Each structure stands twice: as C-alpha cells, then as structure tokens.
N, CA, C and O atoms as a GROMACS GRO file, in nm:
protein
  280
    1MET      N    1  -2.433  -1.071   9.988
    1MET     CA    2  -2.395  -1.216   9.995
    1MET      C    3  -2.288  -1.233  10.080
    1MET      O    4  -2.197  -1.151  10.086
    2ARG      N    5  -2.292  -1.347  10.154
    2ARG     CA    6  -2.194  -1.396  10.256
    2ARG      C    7  -2.088  -1.490  10.197
    2ARG      O    8  -2.126  -1.595  10.146
    3PHE      N    9  -1.964  -1.462  10.200
    3PHE     CA   10  -1.883  -1.559  10.142
    3PHE      C   11  -1.801  -1.624  10.262
    3PHE      O   12  -1.709  -1.698  10.230
    4GLU      N   13  -1.822  -1.605  10.387
    4GLU     CA   14  -1.749  -1.652  10.491
    4GLU      C   15  -1.770  -1.795  10.492
    4GLU      O   16  -1.681  -1.862  10.544
    5THR      N   17  -1.875  -1.857  10.442
    5THR     CA   18  -1.902  -2.004  10.442
    5THR      C   19  -1.831  -2.080  10.327
    5THR      O   20  -1.829  -2.202  10.317
    6LEU      N   21  -1.772  -1.993  10.242
    6LEU     CA   22  -1.690  -2.070  10.134
    6LEU      C   23  -1.543  -2.050  10.137
    6LEU      O   24  -1.490  -1.940  10.120
    7SER      N   25  -1.479  -2.162  10.158
    7SER     CA   26  -1.344  -2.155  10.194
    7SER      C   27  -1.230  -2.150  10.072
    7SER      O   28  -1.251  -2.218   9.971
    8ILE      N   29  -1.134  -2.086  10.080
    8ILE     CA   30  -1.021  -2.090   9.979
    8ILE      C   31  -0.970  -2.230   9.974
    8ILE      O   32  -0.932  -2.271   9.865
    9GLU      N   33  -0.963  -2.305  10.073
    9GLU     CA   34  -0.912  -2.453  10.081
    9GLU      C   35  -1.015  -2.529   9.978
    9GLU      O   36  -0.970  -2.610   9.896
   10ARG      N   37  -1.142  -2.501   9.985
   10ARG     CA   38  -1.227  -2.590   9.896
   10ARG      C   39  -1.196  -2.545   9.757
   10ARG      O   40  -1.198  -2.631   9.670
   11ALA      N   41  -1.169  -2.424   9.725
   11ALA     CA   42  -1.129  -2.386   9.591
   11ALA      C   43  -1.002  -2.450   9.548
   11ALA      O   44  -0.989  -2.481   9.429
   12ALA      N   45  -0.901  -2.472   9.638
   12ALA     CA   46  -0.782  -2.540   9.618
   12ALA      C   47  -0.797  -2.681   9.579
   12ALA      O   48  -0.728  -2.737   9.493
   13GLU      N   49  -0.904  -2.743   9.658
   13GLU     CA   50  -0.943  -2.878   9.638
   13GLU      C   51  -0.982  -2.904   9.510
   13GLU      O   52  -0.952  -3.011   9.457
   14ARG      N   53  -1.054  -2.810   9.446
   14ARG     CA   54  -1.126  -2.810   9.322
   14ARG      C   55  -1.018  -2.774   9.196
   14ARG      O   56  -1.044  -2.778   9.076
   15LYS      N   57  -0.900  -2.739   9.255
   15LYS     CA   58  -0.797  -2.700   9.154
   15LYS      C   59  -0.833  -2.563   9.080
   15LYS      O   60  -0.799  -2.549   8.962
   16ILE      N   61  -0.891  -2.476   9.139
   16ILE     CA   62  -0.928  -2.350   9.090
   16ILE      C   63  -0.822  -2.267   9.083
   16ILE      O   64  -0.775  -2.249   9.195
   17ALA      N   65  -0.754  -2.198   8.982
   17ALA     CA   66  -0.640  -2.139   8.962
   17ALA      C   67  -0.652  -1.986   9.015
   17ALA      O   68  -0.762  -1.931   9.024
   18GLY      N   69  -0.537  -1.927   9.048
   18GLY     CA   70  -0.540  -1.806   9.095
   18GLY      C   71  -0.606  -1.692   9.009
   18GLY      O   72  -0.668  -1.598   9.059
   19ALA      N   73  -0.589  -1.707   8.888
   19ALA     CA   74  -0.647  -1.624   8.793
   19ALA      C   75  -0.801  -1.629   8.780
   19ALA      O   76  -0.872  -1.535   8.744
   20GLU      N   77  -0.840  -1.752   8.814
   20GLU     CA   78  -0.992  -1.779   8.822
   20GLU      C   79  -1.053  -1.728   8.948
   20GLU      O   80  -1.168  -1.685   8.954
   21LEU      N   81  -0.962  -1.736   9.059
   21LEU     CA   82  -1.020  -1.684   9.165
   21LEU      C   83  -1.023  -1.529   9.166
   21LEU      O   84  -1.102  -1.467   9.238
   22HIS      N   85  -0.935  -1.468   9.083
   22HIS     CA   86  -0.941  -1.321   9.073
   22HIS      C   87  -1.076  -1.289   8.981
   22HIS      O   88  -1.137  -1.184   9.000
   23GLN      N   89  -1.116  -1.374   8.891
   23GLN     CA   90  -1.247  -1.351   8.833
   23GLN      C   91  -1.369  -1.349   8.956
   23GLN      O   92  -1.457  -1.262   8.958
   24LEU      N   93  -1.359  -1.438   9.037
   24LEU     CA   94  -1.466  -1.458   9.148
   24LEU      C   95  -1.448  -1.338   9.226
   24LEU      O   96  -1.552  -1.279   9.257
   25LYS      N   97  -1.342  -1.290   9.264
   25LYS     CA   98  -1.294  -1.173   9.355
   25LYS      C   99  -1.387  -1.064   9.291
   25LYS      O  100  -1.482  -1.015   9.351
   26LEU      N  101  -1.350  -1.033   9.166
   26LEU     CA  102  -1.419  -0.918   9.088
   26LEU      C  103  -1.581  -0.950   9.082
   26LEU      O  104  -1.661  -0.857   9.096
   27TRP      N  105  -1.613  -1.049   9.067
   27TRP     CA  106  -1.764  -1.080   9.071
   27TRP      C  107  -1.831  -1.043   9.206
   27TRP      O  108  -1.939  -0.985   9.219
   28ARG      N  109  -1.751  -1.086   9.299
   28ARG     CA  110  -1.810  -1.072   9.446
   28ARG      C  111  -1.803  -0.924   9.469
   28ARG      O  112  -1.899  -0.878   9.531
   29GLU      N  113  -1.695  -0.828   9.428
   29GLU     CA  114  -1.705  -0.694   9.450
   29GLU      C  115  -1.808  -0.628   9.389
   29GLU      O  116  -1.846  -0.518   9.430
   30SER      N  117  -1.865  -0.692   9.282
   30SER     CA  118  -1.978  -0.635   9.199
   30SER      C  119  -2.109  -0.640   9.284
   30SER      O  120  -2.211  -0.588   9.238
   31LYS      N  121  -2.111  -0.700   9.404
   31LYS     CA  122  -2.224  -0.703   9.486
   31LYS      C  123  -2.352  -0.766   9.423
   31LYS      O  124  -2.461  -0.709   9.433
   32PRO      N  125  -2.336  -0.893   9.356
   32PRO     CA  126  -2.450  -0.944   9.277
   32PRO      C  127  -2.567  -0.960   9.367
   32PRO      O  128  -2.546  -0.992   9.484
   33ASP      N  129  -2.690  -0.940   9.321
   33ASP     CA  130  -2.803  -0.986   9.397
   33ASP      C  131  -2.826  -1.137   9.383
   33ASP      O  132  -2.819  -1.191   9.272
   34ALA      N  133  -2.849  -1.196   9.482
   34ALA     CA  134  -2.885  -1.352   9.473
   34ALA      C  135  -3.040  -1.363   9.520
   34ALA      O  136  -3.090  -1.309   9.619
   35PRO      N  137  -3.101  -1.446   9.427
   35PRO     CA  138  -3.235  -1.496   9.456
   35PRO      C  139  -3.244  -1.568   9.596
   35PRO      O  140  -3.144  -1.603   9.659
   36GLU      N  141  -3.372  -1.586   9.639
   36GLU     CA  142  -3.398  -1.655   9.764
   36GLU      C  143  -3.358  -1.805   9.756
   36GLU      O  144  -3.300  -1.862   9.849
   37GLY      N  145  -3.391  -1.863   9.644
   37GLY     CA  146  -3.359  -2.007   9.615
   37GLY      C  147  -3.215  -2.036   9.560
   37GLY      O  148  -3.125  -1.953   9.567
   38ARG      N  149  -3.203  -2.138   9.515
   38ARG     CA  150  -3.078  -2.196   9.457
   38ARG      C  151  -3.042  -2.109   9.343
   38ARG      O  152  -3.129  -2.058   9.273
   39TRP      N  153  -2.908  -2.089   9.323
   39TRP     CA  154  -2.847  -2.006   9.215
   39TRP      C  155  -2.700  -2.055   9.185
   39TRP      O  156  -2.641  -2.132   9.261
   40PHE      N  157  -2.651  -2.011   9.080
   40PHE     CA  158  -2.513  -2.043   9.026
   40PHE      C  159  -2.468  -1.925   8.944
   40PHE      O  160  -2.548  -1.844   8.897
   41THR      N  161  -2.343  -1.918   8.927
   41THR     CA  162  -2.269  -1.840   8.834
   41THR      C  163  -2.166  -1.921   8.751
   41THR      O  164  -2.089  -1.998   8.808
   42ASP      N  165  -2.165  -1.908   8.634
   42ASP     CA  166  -2.075  -1.991   8.550
   42ASP      C  167  -1.953  -1.894   8.519
   42ASP      O  168  -1.971  -1.787   8.463
   43PHE      N  169  -1.824  -1.942   8.562
   43PHE     CA  170  -1.699  -1.859   8.529
   43PHE      C  171  -1.633  -1.935   8.411
   43PHE      O  172  -1.517  -1.908   8.380
   44GLY      N  173  -1.700  -2.022   8.348
   44GLY     CA  174  -1.633  -2.114   8.234
   44GLY      C  175  -1.569  -2.224   8.272
   44GLY      O  176  -1.606  -2.331   8.224
   45SER      N  177  -1.454  -2.221   8.370
   45SER     CA  178  -1.391  -2.332   8.413
   45SER      C  179  -1.440  -2.379   8.542
   45SER      O  180  -1.406  -2.487   8.589
   46PHE      N  181  -1.516  -2.304   8.598
   46PHE     CA  182  -1.584  -2.348   8.724
   46PHE      C  183  -1.726  -2.286   8.760
   46PHE      O  184  -1.758  -2.186   8.696
   47LYS      N  185  -1.798  -2.326   8.839
   47LYS     CA  186  -1.921  -2.254   8.867
   47LYS      C  187  -1.924  -2.236   9.021
   47LYS      O  188  -1.859  -2.316   9.088
   48ILE      N  189  -1.983  -2.153   9.072
   48ILE     CA  190  -2.009  -2.129   9.218
   48ILE      C  191  -2.156  -2.137   9.238
   48ILE      O  192  -2.232  -2.078   9.162
   49CYS      N  193  -2.197  -2.205   9.334
   49CYS     CA  194  -2.343  -2.230   9.359
   49CYS      C  195  -2.377  -2.198   9.509
   49CYS      O  196  -2.305  -2.218   9.606
   50GLY      N  197  -2.498  -2.146   9.505
   50GLY     CA  198  -2.542  -2.112   9.648
   50GLY      C  199  -2.694  -2.116   9.658
   50GLY      O  200  -2.764  -2.147   9.562
   51GLU      N  201  -2.740  -2.084   9.771
   51GLU     CA  202  -2.885  -2.068   9.813
   51GLU      C  203  -2.902  -1.945   9.897
   51GLU      O  204  -2.840  -1.922  10.000
   52GLY      N  205  -3.000  -1.861   9.838
   52GLY     CA  206  -3.009  -1.734   9.905
   52GLY      C  207  -2.875  -1.651   9.910
   52GLY      O  208  -2.799  -1.655   9.813
   53ARG      N  209  -2.848  -1.580  10.015
   53ARG     CA  210  -2.721  -1.497  10.025
   53ARG      C  211  -2.604  -1.585  10.058
   53ARG      O  212  -2.500  -1.528  10.089
   54PHE      N  213  -2.609  -1.714  10.054
   54PHE     CA  214  -2.491  -1.794  10.099
   54PHE      C  215  -2.429  -1.881   9.983
   54PHE      O  216  -2.496  -1.971   9.933
   55PRO      N  217  -2.306  -1.856   9.941
   55PRO     CA  218  -2.254  -1.936   9.848
   55PRO      C  219  -2.224  -2.072   9.907
   55PRO      O  220  -2.178  -2.072  10.021
   56LYS      N  221  -2.243  -2.184   9.849
   56LYS     CA  222  -2.217  -2.322   9.909
   56LYS      C  223  -2.124  -2.413   9.858
   56LYS      O  224  -2.077  -2.496   9.934
   57THR      N  225  -2.084  -2.409   9.716
   57THR     CA  226  -1.987  -2.490   9.677
   57THR      C  227  -1.933  -2.448   9.544
   57THR      O  228  -1.997  -2.363   9.482
   58PHE      N  229  -1.827  -2.494   9.492
   58PHE     CA  230  -1.775  -2.477   9.371
   58PHE      C  231  -1.798  -2.613   9.285
   58PHE      O  232  -1.792  -2.723   9.340
   59LEU      N  233  -1.825  -2.597   9.151
   59LEU     CA  234  -1.838  -2.711   9.066
   59LEU      C  235  -1.748  -2.684   8.956
   59LEU      O  236  -1.721  -2.573   8.912
   60LEU      N  237  -1.697  -2.812   8.907
   60LEU     CA  238  -1.591  -2.799   8.804
   60LEU      C  239  -1.662  -2.789   8.666
   60LEU      O  240  -1.782  -2.815   8.651
   61ASN      N  241  -1.580  -2.748   8.568
   61ASN     CA  242  -1.658  -2.734   8.423
   61ASN      C  243  -1.689  -2.868   8.409
   61ASN      O  244  -1.614  -2.961   8.441
   62GLY      N  245  -1.830  -2.881   8.349
   62GLY     CA  246  -1.880  -3.005   8.318
   62GLY      C  247  -1.984  -3.066   8.413
   62GLY      O  248  -2.075  -3.142   8.383
   63GLN      N  249  -1.952  -3.017   8.538
   63GLN     CA  250  -2.070  -3.051   8.636
   63GLN      C  251  -2.183  -2.968   8.632
   63GLN      O  252  -2.172  -2.846   8.621
   64ALA      N  253  -2.294  -3.030   8.640
   64ALA     CA  254  -2.429  -2.960   8.626
   64ALA      C  255  -2.467  -2.879   8.747
   64ALA      O  256  -2.450  -2.919   8.862
   65ALA      N  257  -2.524  -2.754   8.715
   65ALA     CA  258  -2.569  -2.669   8.837
   65ALA      C  259  -2.716  -2.652   8.824
   65ALA      O  260  -2.778  -2.646   8.718
   66THR      N  261  -2.761  -2.646   8.940
   66THR     CA  262  -2.923  -2.620   8.949
   66THR      C  263  -2.951  -2.497   9.005
   66THR      O  264  -2.876  -2.449   9.090
   67GLY      N  265  -3.066  -2.434   8.962
   67GLY     CA  266  -3.109  -2.308   9.013
   67GLY      C  267  -3.105  -2.197   8.903
   67GLY      O  268  -3.086  -2.220   8.783
   68GLU      N  269  -3.125  -2.070   8.962
   68GLU     CA  270  -3.118  -1.951   8.860
   68GLU      C  271  -2.986  -1.908   8.841
   68GLU      O  272  -2.916  -1.887   8.941
   69GLU      N  273  -2.936  -1.888   8.716
   69GLU     CA  274  -2.816  -1.845   8.674
   69GLU      C  275  -2.813  -1.681   8.697
   69GLU      O  276  -2.892  -1.600   8.647
   70ILE      N  277  -2.712  -1.655   8.776
   70ILE     CA  278  -2.691  -1.499   8.801
   70ILE      C  279  -2.574  -1.460   8.753
   70ILE      O  280  -2.540  -1.343   8.762
   0.00000   0.00000   0.00000
C-alpha cells in the first residue's frame, strides 16, 4: 500500500491527534492487503479511505465511508 499520496498535513487539517496517528502507523506497519476497489479502515475517531493500493483521504468520526472495510 502506498502512503506517499496521503499527507501528514491533511491529518493535521482533520485534527487527528498524535496518538491516533500512532494507531495508523501500527496499522500501516502490519502491511494490510487492500482490495482493488474502494476500501476504508475505521480507527474509531477517524477513518482512512482509499482505492486499490492508494490511501486517498481521512474522514472524521460520523462521516460515512464507502467500500470494503479492511
């Protein structure tokens, strides 16, 4: 999965805290398999959404995500 397209600045804009970014780091290090289409992972206070091997955006808690949950 390629994370170069997802910026830390975007996480800061969404007010995602450092501890939550640590959760994201651990998830990333687990090398999850991403489906070809749209997907998301719910971290409780935020979601990360992507398509194929590319993460695309962060969603805040309460915002609806589409695709397969991984």
